[in-house]
Each structure stands twice: as structure tokens, then as C-alpha cells.
N, C-alpha and C positions, 0 to 999 in steps of 0.2 A: 279112864276118867280120873282126874286128880281130886283129892279131898282138900277143901278149903274151909277156913273159918269165916262164917258170915256174921257180920256185926251190924245190927240194926241201929242206925244213927238218925232215926226219925222219932217224933214224939208219940207215935202210935205203935201198937203191937203189929208186927209184920206177920201176916198169915200167908202161907204158901199152899196152893190148892192143887189137887190132882185134876185130871181131865174131866172127872165127873162132878167137880165142885166141892169135894170133900177136903177139909183142912188136913194137910199131912205134916205140917210143921208150923209152929208159932214161936216167934222170937220177940220177947218184950223189948221195950226201949231200955237203953242203958240207965243204970242208977249212978254209975261212977264216971261216965264220960259225958262231957258237955255235947249237946246236940248242935251240929253245924247250922248256921243261919246266914242268910243274906238279906240285905235291905233292898227294896225296889223303889226306884224313883223314876218319874217320867217327866218329860218336858215337851211342850208343843213345838214342833219343828216345821210346821206348815199347815195349810188349810186347803180344803177342796170344796167346791160347790156341788152339792148333790140335790138336783131338782129344786134349786133356789134356796137350799139350806146350807149354811156354812158349817162344815164338819172339820174339827181339828185333827191333825195327824200328829201322833205322839211317838216319841222315841223312848223306849224303856231302857233303863240303865240299872245294873246290879252293883251292889257294894262288894267289897272284898269278902270272901268267905271267912267266916269266923268259926273257930273251934274245929276245923277239919284236921284230923290227925294225918301225919305223914304216911306214905305207903309202907306197908309191912308185908314181907314175904308170906304168901299163903293166906292172906286175909283180903276179903272183899267187904267193902263198906256199902251199906244201903243208905242213901241220903235222899233228901227231897229233890223233886224235879227242879225246883228253883236253884238249888246248889249246883246241879249239873249244868243248867242253863247259864248261870253266872260264870262258871269256869269256861264253858265253850265260848261265851261272848268275849272272854279275855284271851282266847287262843290257848288255854291250858288243857292238856289232855291227861287225864288220870284213868288208866286202864283198870284200876282197882275199885272203881265206883260204879254202883248200879242205882237206878231209881225205879220205884214201882211203876208198872205200866197200867194198872187198874186199881180202883178203890172199890172193894166190894163190902158193903155194909150188911147186906142180907141177901139171901137167895130165896126167891119165891118159887 
């Protein structure tokens, strides 16, 4: 197993949990690195009729990613899902990016 530096580029504290739901690692958002952001726009590209109701079909478009640092050997950046979607939408593959798969506010 290789050791990497994990950089949280989200606006929230990143908590990593073990299989029992216990926080085993917390990484705060950066204070000295800008958070990558994308803008989302959508436009109506068609309409369908659903049981007599006209429903618009929208195409979602993402702006260029802003503030995304270049790849750095041995570093993995955690970014928002919107950043990864914007890159994928543009055909850009960054193997140094991860996005959270769940958002846990509390455990009951």
C-alpha cells in the first residue's frame, strides 16, 4: 500500500469513517488553497407530453473548473462531485481526484 497526501478541497470538513461508523480521520478545508468551483447552467432542449402535461427536458452544462490545482505526485485531491462531473462532461480524466460518496451529518 502506498502512502499519499490527501488534500480536502471541499468547503466542509472531510470525515473518514471505519466500518462501524466511527470517525477515524478528519481533514479540515484548506485555509491557503482556493476551493475549486464550477457553475451550472441548463437550457431547455425539448419537451415531452406526460399525461397531458408538457414537461421540459433540460440539458445541464458545467463551466470550466476554477481553482483546480495541477496534479502533484503522491497527492490526491478530494473535490466536490460537481467538479468531477464537469471534468467528465468535458472528457478530462484526472486520476488524482476523488469526490465523497456519502454525506453523513449524524448517526442515529
